[in-house]
DRENGU-177547 format. One record per residue (C-alpha): residue in three letters; chain; x, z, y. Coordinates in steps of 0.02 Angstrom, whole numbers, m for minus. Example, Ala and Ser with C-alpha at 12.3 -4.5 7.8 and 13.67 -1.06 7.14 Angstrom:
BEGIN
   rest   kette     east       up    north
    ALA       A      615      390     m225
    SER       A      684      357      m53
***
This chain:
BEGIN
   rest   kette     east       up    north
    MET       A    m2386     2619    m6167
    LYS       A    m2475     2585    m6003
    GLN       A    m2351     2696    m5911
    ILE       A    m2205     2603    m5989
    PHE       A    m2285     2436    m5944
    TRP       A    m2309     2485    m5762
    ALA       A    m2134     2555    m5751
    LEU       A    m2064     2391    m5816
    ALA       A    m2172     2295    m5693
    VAL       A    m2108     2398    m5547
    CYS       A    m1927     2373    m5603
    ILE       A    m1952     2185    m5616
    ALA       A    m2032     2181    m5444
    LEU       A    m1890     2280    m5367
    ALA       A    m1761     2169    m5451
    SER       A    m1852     2017    m5382
    CYS       A    m1848     2089    m5206
    GLN       A    m1663     2130    m5220
    THR       A    m1625     1955    m5280
    LYS       A    m1722     1885    m5135
    ALA       A    m1630     1999    m5013
    LYS       A    m1460     1940    m5075
    PRO       A    m1461     1752    m5097
    SER       A    m1328     1686    m5214
    GLU       A    m1195     1558    m5167
    THR       A    m1299     1424    m5251
    ASP       A    m1433     1457    m5119
    THR       A    m1314     1417    m4975
    ILE       A    m1384     1299    m4845
    LEU       A    m1253     1182    m4770
    VAL       A    m1285     1129    m4591
    HIS       A    m1185     1005    m4488
    THR       A    m1229     1042    m4307
    LEU       A    m1243     1193    m4195
    ALA       A    m1426     1154    m4163
    GLU       A    m1462     1157    m4351
    TRP       A    m1368     1320    m4371
    LYS       A    m1465     1404    m4231
    GLN       A    m1629     1368    m4323
    TYR       A    m1582     1501    m4451
    LEU       A    m1531     1642    m4334
    ASP       A    m1702     1725    m4336
    LYS       A    m1729     1698    m4523
    SER       A    m1711     1834    m4656
    HIS       A    m1642     1817    m4833
    VAL       A    m1540     1661    m4794
    ARG       A    m1362     1606    m4831
    VAL       A    m1302     1473    m4710
    LYS       A    m1135     1382    m4695
    LEU       A    m1092     1285    m4537
    GLN       A     m981     1135    m4563
    PRO       A     m802     1175    m4505
    GLY       A     m756     1107    m4334
    ASN       A     m753     1144    m4148
    TYR       A     m918     1185    m4061
    GLN       A     m942     1207    m3875
    ILE       A    m1056     1344    m3810
    ASP       A    m1099     1288    m3633
    GLU       A    m1288     1309    m3628
    ALA       A    m1397     1462    m3649
    ASP       A    m1569     1526    m3600
    ASN       A    m1531     1713    m3617
    ILE       A    m1390     1829    m3561
    ARG       A    m1355     1850    m3747
    PHE       A    m1307     1669    m3776
    ILE       A    m1325     1671    m3966
    ARG       A    m1443     1800    m4045
    ILE       A    m1445     1836    m4231
    THR       A    m1606     1931    m4264
    GLY       A    m1649     1901    m4449
    ASP       A    m1614     2028    m4585
    ASP       A    m1514     2014    m4746
    ALA       A    m1427     1854    m4690
    TYR       A    m1254     1784    m4724
    PHE       A    m1170     1659    m4609
    ASP       A    m1013     1573    m4671
    LEU       A     m916     1510    m4521
    SER       A     m749     1482    m4606
    GLY       A     m653     1348    m4513
    VAL       A     m774     1354    m4366
    ARG       A     m715     1375    m4186
    PHE       A     m838     1420    m4047
    MET       A     m777     1382    m3871
    VAL       A     m879     1478    m3742
    ASP       A     m883     1419    m3562
    THR       A     m851     1567    m3446
    LYS       A     m976     1493    m3323
    LEU       A    m1115     1560    m3433
    PHE       A    m1066     1738    m3388
    SER       A    m1105     1704    m3205
    ARG       A    m1273     1617    m3227
    PRO       A    m1407     1716    m3131
    ASP       A    m1550     1612    m3203
    LEU       A    m1532     1669    m3384
    ALA       A    m1670     1776    m3457
    LYS       A    m1634     1962    m3469
    SER       A    m1638     2058    m3631
    ASP       A    m1779     2179    m3667
    ASP       A    m1662     2321    m3720
    GLY       A    m1631     2382    m3542
    ASN       A    m1448     2334    m3546
    SER       A    m1396     2198    m3424
    MET       A    m1237     2148    m3516
    TYR       A    m1194     1966    m3546
    CYS       A    m1121     1925    m3716
    ALA       A    m1079     1770    m3818
    ILE       A    m1153     1830    m3985
    GLU       A    m1271     1974    m4018
    VAL       A    m1314     2033    m4194
    SER       A    m1472     2140    m4191
    GLY       A    m1535     2100    m4366
    ASP       A    m1498     2221    m4508
    ARG       A    m1377     2188    m4650
    VAL       A    m1310     2029    m4572
    THR       A    m1137     1966    m4623
    LEU       A    m1045     1845    m4511
    GLU       A     m882     1784    m4584
    GLY       A     m736     1674    m4534
    LEU       A     m774     1628    m4354
    TYR       A     m641     1596    m4221
    ILE       A     m717     1619    m4048
    GLU       A     m634     1601    m3879
    THR       A     m680     1578    m3698
    TYR       A     m621     1437    m3588
    GLY       A     m621     1417    m3400
    ASP       A     m581     1548    m3269
    THR       A     m750     1581    m3189
    PRO       A     m771     1770    m3170
    GLY       A     m935     1843    m3233
    ARG       A    m1070     1925    m3129
    GLN       A    m1022     2098    m3195
    SER       A     m888     2194    m3290
    LYS       A     m994     2220    m3447
    ASN       A     m961     2045    m3516
    LYS       A     m928     2043    m3703
    MET       A     m893     1920    m3842
    PHE       A     m990     2017    m3976
    ASN       A    m1127     2148    m3964
    ILE       A    m1171     2224    m4134
    VAL       A    m1326     2335    m4132
    GLY       A    m1402     2313    m4305
    GLU       A    m1389     2422    m4460
    GLY       A    m1270     2377    m4602
    ASP       A    m1199     2226    m4511
    VAL       A    m1027     2156    m4558
    LEU       A     m903     2054    m4458
    LYS       A     m773     1990    m4581
    ASN       A     m616     1891    m4540
    VAL       A     m680     1852    m4366
    GLU       A     m550     1810    m4233
    VAL       A     m583     1833    m4047
    ARG       A     m481     1774    m3897
    THR       A     m540     1830    m3726
    THR       A     m505     1756    m3554
    GLY       A     m604     1750    m3393
    SER       A     m577     1918    m3309
    SER       A     m539     1936    m3124
    PRO       A     m422     1975    m3041
    TRP       A     m309     1932    m3189
    GLY       A     m134     2001    m3204
    PHE       A     m155     2174    m3129
    GLY       A     m242     2273    m3265
    TYR       A     m325     2430    m3198
    LEU       A     m226     2437    m3035
    TYR       A     m381     2382    m2939
    GLY       A     m510     2481    m3036
    LEU       A     m602     2478    m3200
    GLY       A     m760     2390    m3140
    GLY       A     m855     2356    m2981
    GLY       A     m781     2284    m2823
    ASP       A     m690     2125    m2867
    VAL       A     m656     2176    m3047
    ARG       A     m742     2073    m3181
    LYS       A     m697     2106    m3363
    MET       A     m712     2012    m3527
    ASN       A     m722     2133    m3673
    GLY       A     m704     2093    m3857
    ILE       A     m818     2175    m3987
    ARG       A     m946     2310    m3947
    VAL       A    m1037     2410    m4081
    GLY       A    m1177     2504    m3994
    TYR       A    m1335     2605    m4021
    PRO       A    m1441     2587    m4126
    ALA       A    m1302     2520    m4239
    LYS       A    m1269     2614    m4402
    ASP       A    m1155     2581    m4550
    VAL       A    m1073     2431    m4466
    LYS       A     m910     2363    m4538
    LEU       A     m775     2265    m4448
    LEU       A     m662     2198    m4585
    GLY       A     m505     2095    m4559
    CYS       A     m549     2052    m4380
    LYS       A     m424     2005    m4245
    VAL       A     m445     2022    m4057
    HIS       A     m320     1941    m3939
    MET       A     m349     2014    m3766
    ARG       A     m303     1894    m3628
    ALA       A     m424     1974    m3507
    MET       A     m457     2144    m3431
    GLY       A     m570     2246    m3547
    HIS       A     m577     2339    m3713
    ALA       A     m542     2248    m3876
    ILE       A     m655     2347    m3995
    PHE       A     m764     2489    m3934
    LEU       A     m910     2595    m3991
    GLN       A    m1055     2666    m3891
    GLY       A    m1182     2773    m3984
    ALA       A    m1144     2694    m4153
    GLU       A    m1144     2795    m4314
    ASN       A    m1039     2780    m4472
    THR       A     m936     2632    m4416
    LEU       A     m791     2569    m4522
    ILE       A     m651     2471    m4438
    GLU       A     m530     2414    m4572
    ASN       A     m382     2293    m4580
    CYS       A     m410     2242    m4400
    HIS       A     m281     2189    m4271
    VAL       A     m280     2199    m4082
    ASP       A     m150     2133    m3961
    GLY       A     m136     2123    m3773
    LEU       A       m5     2088    m3641
    LEU       A      105     2201    m3534
    ARG       A      178     2171    m3362
    THR       A      305     2264    m3258
    THR       A      268     2316    m3080
    ASP       A      434     2233    m3035
    ALA       A      356     2066    m3083
    ILE       A      203     2102    m2975
    LEU       A      309     2152    m2826
    ALA       A      408     1990    m2841
    GLU       A      252     1883    m2810
    THR       A      244     1781    m2650
    SER       A       57     1747    m2655
    GLY       A     m100     1803    m2744
    TYR       A     m216     1953    m2755
    ALA       A      m87     2093    m2744
    PHE       A       21     2003    m2617
    ASP       A     m130     1980    m2503
    ARG       A     m156     2169    m2508
    ASP       A       25     2206    m2467
    PHE       A       45     2274    m2645
    TYR       A      m72     2420    m2620
    ALA       A     m172     2465    m2776
    GLY       A     m346     2538    m2779
    LYS       A     m282     2718    m2772
    GLY       A     m126     2821    m2791
    GLY       A      m65     2946    m2921
    TYR       A      m62     2931    m3109
    VAL       A     m180     2788    m3152
    GLU       A     m210     2747    m3336
    GLY       A      m28     2768    m3386
    THR       A       52     2700    m3227
    VAL       A      119     2802    m3082
    ILE       A       71     2734    m2910
    ARG       A      134     2803    m2746
    GLU       A       16     2932    m2671
    ASP       A      m32     2813    m2530
    GLY       A      m79     2680    m2658
    LYS       A       76     2573    m2645
    ILE       A      131     2495    m2810
    MET       A      304     2561    m2858
    PRO       A      444     2470    m2949
    GLY       A      501     2528    m3120
    GLU       A      327     2551    m3194
    ILE       A      232     2452    m3325
    ILE       A       48     2409    m3346
    SER       A      m64     2341    m3482
    LEU       A     m163     2188    m3427
    SER       A     m308     2249    m3534
    GLU       A     m387     2417    m3578
    ASP       A     m400     2505    m3747
    GLY       A     m372     2431    m3919
    ILE       A     m498     2529    m4023
    ARG       A     m603     2654    m3926
    MET       A     m749     2771    m3952
    TYR       A     m860     2814    m3803
    PRO       A     m945     2985    m3822
    GLU       A    m1123     2917    m3818
    TYR       A    m1244     2786    m3757
    ASN       A    m1402     2841    m3666
    GLY       A    m1397     3011    m3751
    HIS       A    m1358     2943    m3924
    LYS       A    m1190     3009    m3983
    THR       A    m1054     2906    m4062
    LYS       A    m1024     2982    m4234
    ASN       A     m916     2974    m4389
    THR       A     m801     2826    m4359
    THR       A     m664     2778    m4482
    VAL       A     m519     2669    m4427
    LYS       A     m411     2616    m4573
    ASN       A     m255     2508    m4591
    CYS       A     m268     2435    m4415
    THR       A     m133     2383    m4291
    VAL       A     m138     2386    m4102
    THR       A       m1     2321    m3987
    GLN       A       24     2311    m3799
    MET       A     m138     2389    m3741
    ARG       A     m176     2532    m3622
    ARG       A     m223     2660    m3755
    GLY       A     m200     2605    m3934
    ILE       A     m331     2699    m4038
    CYS       A     m441     2816    m3937
    THR       A     m552     2932    m4038
    GLY       A     m530     3079    m3920
    LEU       A     m684     3044    m3814
    SER       A     m799     3058    m3964
    THR       A     m824     3239    m4017
    SER       A     m894     3217    m4194
    GLY       A     m725     3209    m4280
    ASP       A     m664     3036    m4327
    LYS       A     m538     2977    m4458
    VAL       A     m388     2865    m4425
    ILE       A     m291     2818    m4581
    ASP       A     m133     2713    m4608
    CYS       A     m135     2638    m4433
    VAL       A        9     2573    m4326
    VAL       A       14     2569    m4135
    ARG       A      154     2493    m4033
    ASP       A      198     2470    m3849
    CYS       A       46     2550    m3767
    VAL       A       59     2616    m3589
    ALA       A      m60     2766    m3578
    THR       A      m46     2835    m3755
    GLY       A      m33     2770    m3931
    TYR       A     m170     2882    m4002
    ASN       A     m290     2985    m3898
    VAL       A     m343     3125    m4016
    GLY       A     m491     3240    m3990
    ASN       A     m603     3371    m4066
    ALA       A     m594     3380    m4257
    ASP       A     m509     3211    m4273
    THR       A     m403     3176    m4427
    LEU       A     m253     3060    m4421
    ILE       A     m170     3026    m4588
    ASN       A       m7     2929    m4609
    CYS       A      m13     2852    m4435
    SER       A      132     2778    m4337
    ALA       A      172     2742    m4155
    ASP       A      316     2721    m4034
    ALA       A      338     2803    m3865
    LYS       A      424     2663    m3769
    TYR       A      302     2663    m3623
    ALA       A      192     2817    m3655
    GLU       A      174     2961    m3775
    ALA       A      153     2910    m3957
    PHE       A       m1     3022    m3965
    CYS       A      m86     3157    m3866
    VAL       A     m217     3291    m3893
    PRO       A     m248     3307    m3706
    TYR       A     m409     3409    m3696
    THR       A     m406     3598    m3684
    ASN       A     m577     3608    m3767
    ALA       A     m526     3504    m3919
    LYS       A     m518     3602    m4082
    ASN       A     m455     3581    m4259
    ALA       A     m374     3410    m4254
    TYR       A     m255     3361    m4394
    VAL       A     m116     3237    m4354
    GLU       A       18     3157    m4462
    MET       A      126     3049    m4349
    ASN       A      277     2943    m4392
    ILE       A      378     2898    m4237
    LEU       A      433     2716    m4229
    ASP       A      580     2648    m4130
    SER       A      554     2713    m3953
    ARG       A      718     2652    m3878
    ASN       A      734     2528    m3735
    GLY       A      569     2578    m3655
    MET       A      534     2624    m3475
    ALA       A      441     2750    m3366
    ASN       A      417     2879    m3504
    ASP       A      504     3031    m3576
    LEU       A      355     3109    m3665
    LEU       A      349     3092    m3854
    ALA       A      187     3188    m3881
    LYS       A       70     3308    m3792
    ILE       A      m33     3443    m3877
    ASN       A     m170     3544    m3791
    GLY       A     m321     3632    m3863
    GLU       A     m350     3751    m4008
    GLY       A     m326     3760    m4195
    HIS       A     m233     3597    m4223
    HIS       A     m107     3558    m4359
    VAL       A       18     3425    m4306
    ILE       A      159     3350    m4409
    VAL       A      287     3239    m4322
    LYS       A      420     3143    m4418
    THR       A      526     2986    m4407
    ALA       A      620     2874    m4527
    ASN       A      771     2869    m4410
    GLU       A      822     3003    m4286
    ASP       A      899     2869    m4175
    TYR       A      723     2802    m4142
    ILE       A      691     2950    m4024
    PRO       A      794     2952    m3863
    SER       A      870     3121    m3821
    SER       A      776     3125    m3655
    MET       A      607     3136    m3743
    ALA       A      510     3295    m3782
    ILE       A      355     3357    m3870
    LYS       A      256     3463    m3747
    LEU       A      124     3596    m3778
    ALA       A        1     3653    m3643
    SER       A       61     3514    m3529
    TRP       A      m13     3418    m3384
    GLN       A       98     3267    m3412
    GLY       A       29     3101    m3476
    TYR       A     m147     3044    m3511
    GLY       A     m308     3143    m3510
    ASN       A     m303     3276    m3374
    PHE       A     m465     3238    m3284
    ASN       A     m496     3412    m3214
    LYS       A     m362     3448    m3086
    LYS       A     m410     3632    m3079
    ALA       A     m403     3663    m3267
    THR       A     m261     3764    m3342
    PRO       A     m177     3676    m3488
    LEU       A     m186     3780    m3647
    ALA       A     m125     3767    m3827
    THR       A     m189     3905    m3940
    ASP       A     m172     3935    m4129
    VAL       A      m81     3770    m4150
    VAL       A       35     3737    m4296
    LEU       A      170     3610    m4253
    ASP       A      288     3549    m4388
    ASN       A      419     3446    m4297
    GLU       A      526     3364    m4429
    THR       A      628     3270    m4298
    ASN       A      771     3320    m4185
    CYS       A      662     3297    m4031
    LYS       A      655     3452    m3921
    VAL       A      492     3548    m3902
    LEU       A      438     3617    m3733
    SER       A      318     3763    m3742
    TYR       A      234     3795    m3574
    PRO       A      156     3959    m3514
    GLY       A      m17     3909    m3578
    VAL       A       42     3918    m3760
    LYS       A      m28     4064    m3860
    ASP       A      m25     4118    m4043
    THR       A       59     3955    m4092
    GLU       A      176     3923    m4239
    ILE       A      315     3797    m4201
    ASN       A      429     3742    m4342
    SER       A      556     3621    m4272
    LYS       A      722     3538    m4315
    GLY       A      743     3507    m4130
    GLU       A      771     3638    m3996
    ILE       A      622     3744    m3943
    ILE       A      615     3784    m3757
    LYS       A      489     3922    m3719
    GLU       A      406     3958    m3552
    ALA       A      460     3788    m3487
    LYS       A      419     3742    m3308
    GLN       A      293     3604    m3273
    ASP       A      364     3447    m3192
    GLN       A      271     3444    m3026
    ARG       A      303     3258    m3003
    LEU       A      189     3224    m3150
    ILE       A       45     3335    m3096
    ILE       A      m31     3198    m2988
    ASN       A     m189     3143    m3073
***
């Protein structure tokens, strides 16, 4: 009987703790000002609703302007708009963080099991930050959730030229969207939207584990080099339309001497959803991207730089200028779609990538520019299925290429492109070019197969 009594007592105690950790809706605290709301950011086991309205964020005492540090907290920000003054990102007097990372960000969530729902957050003003690591969100806790959060970024410099003048340093100052970084685990981004109106990544991971990105949307802006060359003043004009370097740069071809060429297209931002391989030795692992859309970014969904094998399911990418999907080691893409208007719909660019599985539906790729590559496949042991709902979506000039230099991802100029033990099921009429680096590969194709094709030397420039 005593054992039963103590077992019941333990169960009651655990139930009490769980109830305390998950306050019910009747426990919700309604606050009416930003100052009141901030009083709960370091509290655990709270449920707080901020009264809907517009709130200006123009003062801070730390480079992380708003810090949510409590555990097991829920913040209902439905109908709330935060307007963040870009001047804060250039303030040298703000206290540094103790995590060794000098990044500025609008909101940092370091508490565990924190849910933040319903916020619309944007920057205003055009003051460039002190660095290129500026971010709207930095999520580093365990079990945190951003739900139905909408982000609009501005405040990068120089604006309007994307990556033509570099990816950071020099004059380049970026304004990124949402970062999930070490020691983050089991973070969920659900129903979030990021509108990139600045240079930078929309959603990116650094050293995070088991992240789920679901029902999210990213959009950016594109610009033609013709529009840049037509300018009569401004940053590029003052430099006689010379970019930072020549060659193939992030999806855009620049003259070897660095002169910007007509007939090309750039993204004004960077990647839509991207995994970095690690952060300070901590690897990015086991990411799932599900039912997301990305439009008009540099790369759409980039899992290829993480080597753990990530999953991308039911996603759609349109109008990206470096590649729709960058696929890497052991990645799995199921029922994904992309066009190839401005860059390949997808690529497996790395010769050391193994055992990727790709199901790709090709969307309407007509009326694009500066691209004739439908897909690129390098590496070993992949199974790739390419199909389309309408054969007219794929221009006759396009090709699927195996063991190719062309397109994104050839960082080692001395490497030999290889494609080994690959199974390609091409269910479209698009032609397939098999280059000399192809070995032991099975190609099943409705379209013509051209073996021992010659590399296009014009494209071997990066």
